[in-house]
PDBQT receptor file of N, H, CA, C and O in Angstrom, charges set to zero:
ATOM      1  N   MET A   1     -60.521 -60.456   1.149  1.00  0.00    +0.000 N 
ATOM      2  CA  MET A   1     -58.975 -60.450   0.872  1.00  0.00    +0.000 C 
ATOM      3  C   MET A   1     -59.613 -61.247  -0.787  1.00  0.00    +0.000 C 
ATOM      4  O   MET A   1     -60.620 -61.869  -1.125  1.00  0.00    +0.000 OA
ATOM      5  N   ALA A   2     -58.247 -60.734  -1.504  1.00  0.00    +0.000 N 
ATOM      6  H   ALA A   2     -57.429 -60.229  -1.229  1.00  0.00    +0.000 HD
ATOM      7  CA  ALA A   2     -58.802 -61.097  -3.160  1.00  0.00    +0.000 C 
ATOM      8  C   ALA A   2     -58.113 -62.727  -3.486  1.00  0.00    +0.000 C 
ATOM      9  O   ALA A   2     -56.983 -63.070  -3.138  1.00  0.00    +0.000 OA
ATOM     10  N   VAL A   3     -59.109 -63.592  -4.238  1.00  0.00    +0.000 N 
ATOM     11  H   VAL A   3     -60.027 -63.313  -4.521  1.00  0.00    +0.000 HD
ATOM     12  CA  VAL A   3     -58.680 -65.032  -4.325  1.00  0.00    +0.000 C 
ATOM     13  C   VAL A   3     -58.562 -65.028  -5.680  1.00  0.00    +0.000 C 
ATOM     14  O   VAL A   3     -59.443 -64.465  -6.329  1.00  0.00    +0.000 OA
ATOM     15  N   PRO A   4     -57.357 -65.707  -6.409  1.00  0.00    +0.000 N 
ATOM     16  CA  PRO A   4     -57.470 -66.000  -7.330  1.00  0.00    +0.000 C 
ATOM     17  C   PRO A   4     -58.834 -67.094  -8.390  1.00  0.00    +0.000 C 
ATOM     18  O   PRO A   4     -58.955 -68.300  -8.175  1.00  0.00    +0.000 OA
ATOM     19  N   LYS A   5     -59.521 -66.496  -9.244  1.00  0.00    +0.000 N 
ATOM     20  H   LYS A   5     -59.423 -65.516  -9.419  1.00  0.00    +0.000 HD
ATOM     21  CA  LYS A   5     -60.610 -67.001  -9.431  1.00  0.00    +0.000 C 
ATOM     22  C   LYS A   5     -59.972 -68.651 -10.631  1.00  0.00    +0.000 C 
ATOM     23  O   LYS A   5     -60.737 -69.556 -10.964  1.00  0.00    +0.000 OA
ATOM     24  N   ARG A   6     -58.889 -68.600 -10.917  1.00  0.00    +0.000 N 
ATOM     25  H   ARG A   6     -58.267 -67.865 -10.647  1.00  0.00    +0.000 HD
ATOM     26  CA  ARG A   6     -58.392 -69.738 -11.641  1.00  0.00    +0.000 C 
ATOM     27  C   ARG A   6     -57.038 -70.077 -11.504  1.00  0.00    +0.000 C 
ATOM     28  O   ARG A   6     -56.139 -69.255 -11.681  1.00  0.00    +0.000 OA
ATOM     29  N   LYS A   7     -56.749 -71.847 -11.039  1.00  0.00    +0.000 N 
ATOM     30  H   LYS A   7     -57.479 -72.515 -10.895  1.00  0.00    +0.000 HD
ATOM     31  CA  LYS A   7     -55.388 -71.704 -10.932  1.00  0.00    +0.000 C 
ATOM     32  C   LYS A   7     -54.521 -71.223 -12.067  1.00  0.00    +0.000 C 
ATOM     33  O   LYS A   7     -54.856 -71.164 -13.250  1.00  0.00    +0.000 OA
ATOM     34  N   THR A   8     -53.280 -70.866 -11.508  1.00  0.00    +0.000 N 
ATOM     35  H   THR A   8     -53.007 -70.915 -10.547  1.00  0.00    +0.000 HD
ATOM     36  CA  THR A   8     -52.319 -70.533 -12.765  1.00  0.00    +0.000 C 
ATOM     37  C   THR A   8     -51.882 -71.772 -13.225  1.00  0.00    +0.000 C 
ATOM     38  O   THR A   8     -51.406 -72.558 -12.405  1.00  0.00    +0.000 OA
ATOM     39  N   SER A   9     -51.972 -72.110 -14.524  1.00  0.00    +0.000 N 
ATOM     40  H   SER A   9     -52.359 -71.472 -15.190  1.00  0.00    +0.000 HD
ATOM     41  CA  SER A   9     -50.976 -73.391 -14.950  1.00  0.00    +0.000 C 
ATOM     42  C   SER A   9     -49.339 -73.598 -14.759  1.00  0.00    +0.000 C 
ATOM     43  O   SER A   9     -48.767 -72.529 -14.546  1.00  0.00    +0.000 OA
ATOM     44  N   LYS A  10     -48.605 -74.583 -14.788  1.00  0.00    +0.000 N 
ATOM     45  H   LYS A  10     -49.070 -75.451 -14.961  1.00  0.00    +0.000 HD
ATOM     46  CA  LYS A  10     -47.151 -74.685 -15.005  1.00  0.00    +0.000 C 
ATOM     47  C   LYS A  10     -46.511 -73.976 -15.642  1.00  0.00    +0.000 C 
ATOM     48  O   LYS A  10     -45.444 -73.467 -15.300  1.00  0.00    +0.000 OA
ATOM     49  N   ALA A  11     -47.270 -73.798 -17.018  1.00  0.00    +0.000 N 
ATOM     50  H   ALA A  11     -48.137 -74.212 -17.296  1.00  0.00    +0.000 HD
ATOM     51  CA  ALA A  11     -46.668 -73.432 -18.283  1.00  0.00    +0.000 C 
ATOM     52  C   ALA A  11     -46.584 -71.660 -17.832  1.00  0.00    +0.000 C 
ATOM     53  O   ALA A  11     -45.598 -70.926 -17.885  1.00  0.00    +0.000 OA
ATOM     54  N   ARG A  12     -47.846 -71.365 -17.434  1.00  0.00    +0.000 N 
ATOM     55  H   ARG A  12     -48.648 -71.962 -17.390  1.00  0.00    +0.000 HD
ATOM     56  CA  ARG A  12     -47.763 -69.509 -17.294  1.00  0.00    +0.000 C 
ATOM     57  C   ARG A  12     -47.121 -69.029 -16.123  1.00  0.00    +0.000 C 
ATOM     58  O   ARG A  12     -46.573 -67.928 -16.063  1.00  0.00    +0.000 OA
ATOM     59  N   ARG A  13     -47.194 -69.953 -15.069  1.00  0.00    +0.000 N 
ATOM     60  H   ARG A  13     -47.640 -70.847 -15.118  1.00  0.00    +0.000 HD
ATOM     61  CA  ARG A  13     -45.680 -69.800 -13.857  1.00  0.00    +0.000 C 
ATOM     62  C   ARG A  13     -44.314 -69.222 -14.678  1.00  0.00    +0.000 C 
ATOM     63  O   ARG A  13     -43.760 -68.139 -14.866  1.00  0.00    +0.000 OA
ATOM     64  N   ASN A  14     -44.104 -70.865 -15.103  1.00  0.00    +0.000 N 
ATOM     65  H   ASN A  14     -44.554 -71.744 -14.951  1.00  0.00    +0.000 HD
ATOM     66  CA  ASN A  14     -42.589 -71.299 -15.337  1.00  0.00    +0.000 C 
ATOM     67  C   ASN A  14     -42.332 -69.985 -16.500  1.00  0.00    +0.000 C 
ATOM     68  O   ASN A  14     -41.127 -69.786 -16.653  1.00  0.00    +0.000 OA
ATOM     69  N   THR A  15     -43.205 -69.075 -17.325  1.00  0.00    +0.000 N 
ATOM     70  H   THR A  15     -44.184 -69.236 -17.201  1.00  0.00    +0.000 HD
ATOM     71  CA  THR A  15     -42.590 -68.307 -18.083  1.00  0.00    +0.000 C 
ATOM     72  C   THR A  15     -42.646 -67.119 -17.041  1.00  0.00    +0.000 C 
ATOM     73  O   THR A  15     -41.543 -66.606 -16.851  1.00  0.00    +0.000 OA
ATOM     74  N   ARG A  16     -43.601 -66.621 -16.389  1.00  0.00    +0.000 N 
ATOM     75  H   ARG A  16     -44.497 -67.038 -16.544  1.00  0.00    +0.000 HD
ATOM     76  CA  ARG A  16     -43.411 -65.898 -15.496  1.00  0.00    +0.000 C 
ATOM     77  C   ARG A  16     -41.797 -65.432 -14.761  1.00  0.00    +0.000 C 
ATOM     78  O   ARG A  16     -41.238 -64.340 -14.668  1.00  0.00    +0.000 OA
ATOM     79  N   ARG A  17     -41.411 -66.795 -14.330  1.00  0.00    +0.000 N 
ATOM     80  H   ARG A  17     -41.865 -67.683 -14.406  1.00  0.00    +0.000 HD
ATOM     81  CA  ARG A  17     -40.510 -66.963 -13.303  1.00  0.00    +0.000 C 
ATOM     82  C   ARG A  17     -38.905 -67.005 -14.502  1.00  0.00    +0.000 C 
ATOM     83  O   ARG A  17     -37.771 -66.630 -14.203  1.00  0.00    +0.000 OA
ATOM     84  N   SER A  18     -39.248 -67.426 -15.466  1.00  0.00    +0.000 N 
ATOM     85  H   SER A  18     -40.170 -67.731 -15.708  1.00  0.00    +0.000 HD
ATOM     86  CA  SER A  18     -37.947 -67.666 -16.281  1.00  0.00    +0.000 C 
ATOM     87  C   SER A  18     -37.431 -66.376 -16.733  1.00  0.00    +0.000 C 
ATOM     88  O   SER A  18     -36.459 -66.494 -17.478  1.00  0.00    +0.000 OA
ATOM     89  N   ALA A  19     -37.846 -65.041 -16.469  1.00  0.00    +0.000 N 
ATOM     90  H   ALA A  19     -38.636 -64.945 -15.864  1.00  0.00    +0.000 HD
ATOM     91  CA  ALA A  19     -37.493 -63.773 -16.823  1.00  0.00    +0.000 C 
ATOM     92  C   ALA A  19     -36.698 -63.378 -15.788  1.00  0.00    +0.000 C 
ATOM     93  O   ALA A  19     -35.825 -62.656 -16.269  1.00  0.00    +0.000 OA
ATOM     94  N   VAL A  20     -36.578 -63.473 -14.771  1.00  0.00    +0.000 N 
ATOM     95  H   VAL A  20     -37.287 -64.060 -14.380  1.00  0.00    +0.000 HD
ATOM     96  CA  VAL A  20     -36.229 -63.025 -13.892  1.00  0.00    +0.000 C 
ATOM     97  C   VAL A  20     -34.944 -63.609 -13.535  1.00  0.00    +0.000 C 
ATOM     98  O   VAL A  20     -34.486 -62.983 -12.580  1.00  0.00    +0.000 OA
ATOM     99  N   TRP A  21     -34.166 -64.561 -13.913  1.00  0.00    +0.000 N 
ATOM    100  H   TRP A  21     -34.539 -65.070 -14.689  1.00  0.00    +0.000 HD
ATOM    101  CA  TRP A  21     -32.982 -65.042 -13.411  1.00  0.00    +0.000 C 
ATOM    102  C   TRP A  21     -32.041 -65.130 -14.617  1.00  0.00    +0.000 C 
ATOM    103  O   TRP A  21     -30.993 -65.770 -14.529  1.00  0.00    +0.000 OA
ATOM    104  N   LYS A  22     -32.451 -64.406 -15.908  1.00  0.00    +0.000 N 
ATOM    105  H   LYS A  22     -33.303 -63.887 -15.980  1.00  0.00    +0.000 HD
ATOM    106  CA  LYS A  22     -31.610 -63.847 -16.699  1.00  0.00    +0.000 C 
ATOM    107  C   LYS A  22     -30.598 -62.780 -16.574  1.00  0.00    +0.000 C 
ATOM    108  O   LYS A  22     -30.995 -61.636 -16.353  1.00  0.00    +0.000 OA
ATOM    109  N   LEU A  23     -28.998 -63.086 -16.720  1.00  0.00    +0.000 N 
ATOM    110  H   LEU A  23     -28.675 -64.015 -16.900  1.00  0.00    +0.000 HD
ATOM    111  CA  LEU A  23     -28.072 -62.106 -16.802  1.00  0.00    +0.000 C 
ATOM    112  C   LEU A  23     -27.495 -61.810 -17.706  1.00  0.00    +0.000 C 
ATOM    113  O   LEU A  23     -26.846 -62.659 -18.318  1.00  0.00    +0.000 OA
ATOM    114  N   ASP A  24     -27.547 -60.003 -18.252  1.00  0.00    +0.000 N 
ATOM    115  H   ASP A  24     -28.075 -59.314 -17.755  1.00  0.00    +0.000 HD
ATOM    116  CA  ASP A  24     -26.742 -59.880 -18.979  1.00  0.00    +0.000 C 
ATOM    117  C   ASP A  24     -25.466 -60.226 -19.247  1.00  0.00    +0.000 C 
ATOM    118  O   ASP A  24     -25.154 -60.959 -18.309  1.00  0.00    +0.000 OA
ATOM    119  N   ALA A  25     -24.404 -60.114 -20.088  1.00  0.00    +0.000 N 
ATOM    120  H   ALA A  25     -24.657 -59.518 -20.850  1.00  0.00    +0.000 HD
ATOM    121  CA  ALA A  25     -23.337 -60.163 -20.288  1.00  0.00    +0.000 C 
ATOM    122  C   ALA A  25     -22.830 -59.039 -20.332  1.00  0.00    +0.000 C 
ATOM    123  O   ALA A  25     -23.371 -58.080 -20.883  1.00  0.00    +0.000 OA
ATOM    124  N   PRO A  26     -21.392 -58.998 -19.584  1.00  0.00    +0.000 N 
ATOM    125  CA  PRO A  26     -20.778 -57.478 -19.609  1.00  0.00    +0.000 C 
ATOM    126  C   PRO A  26     -20.310 -56.922 -21.212  1.00  0.00    +0.000 C 
ATOM    127  O   PRO A  26     -19.701 -57.437 -22.149  1.00  0.00    +0.000 OA
ATOM    128  N   ALA A  27     -20.766 -55.976 -21.032  1.00  0.00    +0.000 N 
ATOM    129  H   ALA A  27     -21.261 -55.558 -20.271  1.00  0.00    +0.000 HD
ATOM    130  CA  ALA A  27     -20.786 -55.369 -22.174  1.00  0.00    +0.000 C 
ATOM    131  C   ALA A  27     -18.884 -54.979 -22.724  1.00  0.00    +0.000 C 
ATOM    132  O   ALA A  27     -18.341 -54.347 -21.818  1.00  0.00    +0.000 OA
ATOM    133  N   LEU A  28     -18.316 -55.129 -23.433  1.00  0.00    +0.000 N 
ATOM    134  H   LEU A  28     -18.756 -55.642 -24.169  1.00  0.00    +0.000 HD
ATOM    135  CA  LEU A  28     -16.698 -55.203 -23.883  1.00  0.00    +0.000 C 
ATOM    136  C   LEU A  28     -16.834 -54.040 -24.636  1.00  0.00    +0.000 C 
ATOM    137  O   LEU A  28     -17.914 -53.621 -25.050  1.00  0.00    +0.000 OA
ATOM    138  N   VAL A  29     -15.543 -53.409 -24.854  1.00  0.00    +0.000 N 
ATOM    139  H   VAL A  29     -14.665 -53.749 -24.517  1.00  0.00    +0.000 HD
ATOM    140  CA  VAL A  29     -15.323 -52.237 -25.655  1.00  0.00    +0.000 C 
ATOM    141  C   VAL A  29     -13.917 -52.510 -25.887  1.00  0.00    +0.000 C 
ATOM    142  O   VAL A  29     -13.234 -53.132 -25.073  1.00  0.00    +0.000 OA
ATOM    143  N   LYS A  30     -13.346 -51.922 -27.302  1.00  0.00    +0.000 N 
ATOM    144  H   LYS A  30     -13.901 -51.417 -27.963  1.00  0.00    +0.000 HD
ATOM    145  CA  LYS A  30     -11.880 -52.340 -27.599  1.00  0.00    +0.000 C 
ATOM    146  C   LYS A  30     -11.585 -51.141 -26.753  1.00  0.00    +0.000 C 
ATOM    147  O   LYS A  30     -12.297 -50.238 -26.313  1.00  0.00    +0.000 OA
ATOM    148  N   CYS A  31      -9.877 -51.509 -26.635  1.00  0.00    +0.000 N 
ATOM    149  H   CYS A  31      -9.298 -52.242 -26.992  1.00  0.00    +0.000 HD
ATOM    150  CA  CYS A  31      -8.684 -50.700 -25.835  1.00  0.00    +0.000 C 
ATOM    151  C   CYS A  31      -8.468 -49.623 -27.191  1.00  0.00    +0.000 C 
ATOM    152  O   CYS A  31      -8.379 -50.012 -28.356  1.00  0.00    +0.000 OA
ATOM    153  N   PRO A  32      -8.421 -48.486 -26.835  1.00  0.00    +0.000 N 
ATOM    154  CA  PRO A  32      -7.920 -47.435 -28.082  1.00  0.00    +0.000 C 
ATOM    155  C   PRO A  32      -6.545 -47.622 -28.302  1.00  0.00    +0.000 C 
ATOM    156  O   PRO A  32      -6.002 -47.479 -29.397  1.00  0.00    +0.000 OA
ATOM    157  N   ASN A  33      -5.751 -48.078 -26.820  1.00  0.00    +0.000 N 
ATOM    158  H   ASN A  33      -6.193 -48.194 -25.930  1.00  0.00    +0.000 HD
ATOM    159  CA  ASN A  33      -4.334 -48.331 -27.271  1.00  0.00    +0.000 C 
ATOM    160  C   ASN A  33      -3.981 -49.331 -28.087  1.00  0.00    +0.000 C 
ATOM    161  O   ASN A  33      -3.479 -49.044 -29.174  1.00  0.00    +0.000 OA
ATOM    162  N   CYS A  34      -4.198 -50.838 -27.673  1.00  0.00    +0.000 N 
ATOM    163  H   CYS A  34      -4.606 -51.072 -26.790  1.00  0.00    +0.000 HD
ATOM    164  CA  CYS A  34      -3.915 -51.616 -28.221  1.00  0.00    +0.000 C 
ATOM    165  C   CYS A  34      -4.894 -52.668 -28.845  1.00  0.00    +0.000 C 
ATOM    166  O   CYS A  34      -4.395 -53.678 -29.341  1.00  0.00    +0.000 OA
ATOM    167  N   GLY A  35      -6.055 -52.527 -28.854  1.00  0.00    +0.000 N 
ATOM    168  H   GLY A  35      -6.460 -51.706 -28.452  1.00  0.00    +0.000 HD
ATOM    169  CA  GLY A  35      -7.199 -52.976 -29.913  1.00  0.00    +0.000 C 
ATOM    170  C   GLY A  35      -7.776 -54.359 -28.911  1.00  0.00    +0.000 C 
ATOM    171  O   GLY A  35      -8.623 -55.170 -29.286  1.00  0.00    +0.000 OA
ATOM    172  N   GLU A  36      -7.188 -54.365 -27.791  1.00  0.00    +0.000 N 
ATOM    173  H   GLU A  36      -6.500 -53.707 -27.487  1.00  0.00    +0.000 HD
ATOM    174  CA  GLU A  36      -7.916 -55.628 -27.021  1.00  0.00    +0.000 C 
ATOM    175  C   GLU A  36      -9.259 -55.236 -26.435  1.00  0.00    +0.000 C 
ATOM    176  O   GLU A  36      -9.643 -54.101 -26.151  1.00  0.00    +0.000 OA
ATOM    177  N   TYR A  37     -10.019 -56.607 -26.284  1.00  0.00    +0.000 N 
ATOM    178  H   TYR A  37      -9.707 -57.529 -26.514  1.00  0.00    +0.000 HD
ATOM    179  CA  TYR A  37     -11.331 -56.188 -25.698  1.00  0.00    +0.000 C 
ATOM    180  C   TYR A  37     -11.265 -56.376 -24.292  1.00  0.00    +0.000 C 
ATOM    181  O   TYR A  37     -10.919 -57.419 -23.737  1.00  0.00    +0.000 OA
ATOM    182  N   LYS A  38     -11.772 -54.838 -23.489  1.00  0.00    +0.000 N 
ATOM    183  H   LYS A  38     -12.053 -53.990 -23.939  1.00  0.00    +0.000 HD
ATOM    184  CA  LYS A  38     -11.518 -54.709 -21.936  1.00  0.00    +0.000 C 
ATOM    185  C   LYS A  38     -13.203 -54.182 -21.645  1.00  0.00    +0.000 C 
ATOM    186  O   LYS A  38     -14.120 -53.794 -22.369  1.00  0.00    +0.000 OA
ATOM    187  N   LEU A  39     -13.025 -54.405 -20.214  1.00  0.00    +0.000 N 
ATOM    188  H   LEU A  39     -12.280 -54.720 -19.626  1.00  0.00    +0.000 HD
ATOM    189  CA  LEU A  39     -14.719 -54.009 -19.651  1.00  0.00    +0.000 C 
ATOM    190  C   LEU A  39     -14.602 -52.632 -19.537  1.00  0.00    +0.000 C 
ATOM    191  O   LEU A  39     -13.509 -52.126 -19.284  1.00  0.00    +0.000 OA
ATOM    192  N   ALA A  40     -16.022 -51.689 -19.761  1.00  0.00    +0.000 N 
ATOM    193  H   ALA A  40     -16.911 -52.100 -19.967  1.00  0.00    +0.000 HD
ATOM    194  CA  ALA A  40     -16.077 -50.335 -19.900  1.00  0.00    +0.000 C 
ATOM    195  C   ALA A  40     -15.510 -49.664 -18.636  1.00  0.00    +0.000 C 
ATOM    196  O   ALA A  40     -16.106 -50.083 -17.643  1.00  0.00    +0.000 OA
ATOM    197  N   HIS A  41     -14.519 -48.727 -18.331  1.00  0.00    +0.000 N 
ATOM    198  H   HIS A  41     -14.035 -48.386 -19.137  1.00  0.00    +0.000 HD
ATOM    199  CA  HIS A  41     -14.534 -47.885 -17.600  1.00  0.00    +0.000 C 
ATOM    200  C   HIS A  41     -13.668 -48.757 -16.538  1.00  0.00    +0.000 C 
ATOM    201  O   HIS A  41     -14.177 -49.054 -15.457  1.00  0.00    +0.000 OA
ATOM    202  N   ARG A  42     -12.392 -49.147 -16.860  1.00  0.00    +0.000 N 
ATOM    203  H   ARG A  42     -11.979 -48.905 -17.738  1.00  0.00    +0.000 HD
ATOM    204  CA  ARG A  42     -11.493 -50.428 -16.226  1.00  0.00    +0.000 C 
ATOM    205  C   ARG A  42     -10.371 -50.254 -17.029  1.00  0.00    +0.000 C 
ATOM    206  O   ARG A  42     -10.387 -49.613 -18.080  1.00  0.00    +0.000 OA
ATOM    207  N   VAL A  43      -9.273 -50.881 -16.499  1.00  0.00    +0.000 N 
ATOM    208  H   VAL A  43      -9.260 -51.401 -15.645  1.00  0.00    +0.000 HD
ATOM    209  CA  VAL A  43      -7.856 -50.228 -16.726  1.00  0.00    +0.000 C 
ATOM    210  C   VAL A  43      -7.529 -51.444 -17.790  1.00  0.00    +0.000 C 
ATOM    211  O   VAL A  43      -7.578 -52.540 -17.231  1.00  0.00    +0.000 OA
ATOM    212  N   CYS A  44      -7.236 -51.502 -19.068  1.00  0.00    +0.000 N 
ATOM    213  H   CYS A  44      -7.196 -50.612 -19.521  1.00  0.00    +0.000 HD
ATOM    214  CA  CYS A  44      -6.851 -52.577 -20.074  1.00  0.00    +0.000 C 
ATOM    215  C   CYS A  44      -5.731 -53.590 -19.533  1.00  0.00    +0.000 C 
ATOM    216  O   CYS A  44      -4.731 -53.079 -19.030  1.00  0.00    +0.000 OA
ATOM    217  N   LYS A  45      -5.801 -54.647 -19.584  1.00  0.00    +0.000 N 
ATOM    218  H   LYS A  45      -6.614 -55.062 -19.993  1.00  0.00    +0.000 HD
ATOM    219  CA  LYS A  45      -5.435 -55.558 -18.437  1.00  0.00    +0.000 C 
ATOM    220  C   LYS A  45      -3.812 -56.021 -19.333  1.00  0.00    +0.000 C 
ATOM    221  O   LYS A  45      -2.709 -56.175 -18.810  1.00  0.00    +0.000 OA
ATOM    222  N   SER A  46      -4.197 -56.160 -20.860  1.00  0.00    +0.000 N 
ATOM    223  H   SER A  46      -5.094 -56.035 -21.285  1.00  0.00    +0.000 HD
ATOM    224  CA  SER A  46      -3.256 -56.499 -21.640  1.00  0.00    +0.000 C 
ATOM    225  C   SER A  46      -2.081 -55.360 -21.570  1.00  0.00    +0.000 C 
ATOM    226  O   SER A  46      -0.899 -55.703 -21.563  1.00  0.00    +0.000 OA
ATOM    227  N   CYS A  47      -2.533 -53.787 -21.512  1.00  0.00    +0.000 N 
ATOM    228  H   CYS A  47      -3.493 -53.509 -21.518  1.00  0.00    +0.000 HD
ATOM    229  CA  CYS A  47      -1.593 -52.201 -22.227  1.00  0.00    +0.000 C 
ATOM    230  C   CYS A  47      -1.415 -51.944 -20.517  1.00  0.00    +0.000 C 
ATOM    231  O   CYS A  47      -0.231 -51.755 -20.238  1.00  0.00    +0.000 OA
ATOM    232  N   GLY A  48      -2.210 -51.903 -19.484  1.00  0.00    +0.000 N 
ATOM    233  H   GLY A  48      -3.172 -52.057 -19.711  1.00  0.00    +0.000 HD
ATOM    234  CA  GLY A  48      -2.329 -51.325 -18.644  1.00  0.00    +0.000 C 
ATOM    235  C   GLY A  48      -2.429 -49.836 -18.658  1.00  0.00    +0.000 C 
ATOM    236  O   GLY A  48      -1.879 -49.099 -17.839  1.00  0.00    +0.000 OA
ATOM    237  N   MET A  49      -3.527 -49.276 -20.126  1.00  0.00    +0.000 N 
ATOM    238  H   MET A  49      -3.974 -49.874 -20.791  1.00  0.00    +0.000 HD
ATOM    239  CA  MET A  49      -3.384 -48.058 -19.558  1.00  0.00    +0.000 C 
ATOM    240  C   MET A  49      -5.222 -47.990 -19.343  1.00  0.00    +0.000 C 
ATOM    241  O   MET A  49      -5.903 -48.998 -19.154  1.00  0.00    +0.000 OA
ATOM    242  N   TYR A  50      -5.766 -46.594 -19.425  1.00  0.00    +0.000 N 
ATOM    243  H   TYR A  50      -5.212 -45.775 -19.578  1.00  0.00    +0.000 HD
ATOM    244  CA  TYR A  50      -6.473 -46.513 -18.667  1.00  0.00    +0.000 C 
ATOM    245  C   TYR A  50      -7.007 -44.777 -18.921  1.00  0.00    +0.000 C 
ATOM    246  O   TYR A  50      -6.833 -44.093 -17.912  1.00  0.00    +0.000 OA
ATOM    247  N   ASN A  51      -7.473 -44.202 -19.843  1.00  0.00    +0.000 N 
ATOM    248  H   ASN A  51      -7.614 -44.758 -20.662  1.00  0.00    +0.000 HD
ATOM    249  CA  ASN A  51      -8.132 -43.044 -20.316  1.00  0.00    +0.000 C 
ATOM    250  C   ASN A  51      -6.921 -42.109 -20.975  1.00  0.00    +0.000 C 
ATOM    251  O   ASN A  51      -6.961 -40.883 -20.864  1.00  0.00    +0.000 OA
ATOM    252  N   GLY A  52      -5.913 -42.749 -21.626  1.00  0.00    +0.000 N 
ATOM    253  H   GLY A  52      -5.881 -43.745 -21.716  1.00  0.00    +0.000 HD
ATOM    254  CA  GLY A  52      -4.981 -42.320 -22.213  1.00  0.00    +0.000 C 
ATOM    255  C   GLY A  52      -3.665 -41.857 -21.267  1.00  0.00    +0.000 C 
ATOM    256  O   GLY A  52      -2.847 -40.940 -21.340  1.00  0.00    +0.000 OA
ATOM    257  N   ARG A  53      -3.872 -42.858 -20.438  1.00  0.00    +0.000 N 
ATOM    258  H   ARG A  53      -4.536 -43.603 -20.378  1.00  0.00    +0.000 HD
ATOM    259  CA  ARG A  53      -2.793 -42.777 -19.017  1.00  0.00    +0.000 C 
ATOM    260  C   ARG A  53      -2.057 -44.136 -18.890  1.00  0.00    +0.000 C 
ATOM    261  O   ARG A  53      -2.774 -45.045 -19.308  1.00  0.00    +0.000 OA
ATOM    262  N   ALA A  54      -0.887 -44.545 -18.457  1.00  0.00    +0.000 N 
ATOM    263  H   ALA A  54      -0.304 -43.807 -18.118  1.00  0.00    +0.000 HD
ATOM    264  CA  ALA A  54      -0.335 -45.506 -18.527  1.00  0.00    +0.000 C 
ATOM    265  C   ALA A  54      -0.756 -45.627 -16.951  1.00  0.00    +0.000 C 
ATOM    266  O   ALA A  54      -0.317 -44.717 -16.249  1.00  0.00    +0.000 OA
ATOM    267  N   VAL A  55      -1.373 -46.406 -16.440  1.00  0.00    +0.000 N 
ATOM    268  H   VAL A  55      -1.729 -47.146 -17.010  1.00  0.00    +0.000 HD
ATOM    269  CA  VAL A  55      -1.770 -46.927 -14.897  1.00  0.00    +0.000 C 
ATOM    270  C   VAL A  55      -1.047 -47.819 -14.511  1.00  0.00    +0.000 C 
ATOM    271  O   VAL A  55      -0.148 -47.250 -13.892  1.00  0.00    +0.000 OA
ATOM    272  N   LEU A  56      -0.811 -49.300 -14.484  1.00  0.00    +0.000 N 
ATOM    273  H   LEU A  56      -1.541 -49.763 -14.987  1.00  0.00    +0.000 HD
ATOM    274  CA  LEU A  56      -0.209 -50.279 -14.507  1.00  0.00    +0.000 C 
ATOM    275  C   LEU A  56       1.043 -50.250 -15.797  1.00  0.00    +0.000 C 
ATOM    276  O   LEU A  56       1.043 -49.920 -16.983  1.00  0.00    +0.000 OA
ATOM    277  N   VAL A  57       2.093 -50.804 -14.802  1.00  0.00    +0.000 N 
ATOM    278  H   VAL A  57       2.092 -51.072 -13.839  1.00  0.00    +0.000 HD
ATOM    279  CA  VAL A  57       3.627 -51.226 -15.774  1.00  0.00    +0.000 C 
ATOM    280  C   VAL A  57       3.696 -52.626 -16.104  1.00  0.00    +0.000 C 
ATOM    281  O   VAL A  57       4.077 -53.427 -15.251  1.00  0.00    +0.000 OA
ATOM    282  N   LYS A  58       3.349 -53.013 -17.311  1.00  0.00    +0.000 N 
ATOM    283  H   LYS A  58       3.039 -52.361 -18.004  1.00  0.00    +0.000 HD
ATOM    284  CA  LYS A  58       3.701 -54.481 -17.491  1.00  0.00    +0.000 C 
ATOM    285  C   LYS A  58       4.913 -54.856 -17.567  1.00  0.00    +0.000 C 
ATOM    286  O   LYS A  58       5.702 -54.050 -18.060  1.00  0.00    +0.000 OA
ATOM    287  N   GLU A  59       5.342 -55.972 -17.178  1.00  0.00    +0.000 N 
ATOM    288  H   GLU A  59       4.701 -56.626 -16.777  1.00  0.00    +0.000 HD
ATOM    289  CA  GLU A  59       6.713 -56.532 -16.848  1.00  0.00    +0.000 C 
ATOM    290  C   GLU A  59       7.006 -57.140 -18.112  1.00  0.00    +0.000 C 
ATOM    291  O   GLU A  59       5.968 -57.356 -18.737  1.00  0.00    +0.000 OA
ATOM    292  N   GLU A  60       7.914 -57.449 -18.638  1.00  0.00    +0.000 N 
ATOM    293  H   GLU A  60       8.758 -57.273 -18.131  1.00  0.00    +0.000 HD
ATOM    294  CA  GLU A  60       8.226 -57.782 -19.942  1.00  0.00    +0.000 C 
ATOM    295  C   GLU A  60       8.532 -59.354 -19.273  1.00  0.00    +0.000 C 
ATOM    296  O   GLU A  60       9.140 -59.392 -18.203  1.00  0.00    +0.000 OA
ATOM    297  N   ALA A  61       8.027 -60.857 -20.036  1.00  0.00    +0.000 N 
ATOM    298  H   ALA A  61       7.534 -60.825 -20.905  1.00  0.00    +0.000 HD
ATOM    299  CA  ALA A  61       8.376 -61.667 -19.456  1.00  0.00    +0.000 C 
ATOM    300  C   ALA A  61       9.699 -62.698 -20.088  1.00  0.00    +0.000 C 
ATOM    301  O   ALA A  61      10.115 -63.646 -19.422  1.00  0.00    +0.000 OA
TER     302      ALA A  61
């Protein structure tokens, strides 16, 4: 059975573990209709357009 020759230091152990838990921020793109930022491949929340079509009807307040 393989046995480590030296004890792994706390700094080396923590450096190895730190890269695992990082999360990526979602990629935002500008809506071609209104210019607001939105998530890619999703309906724009401000104007309700997706792929050049009106998917959601926004009610005027």
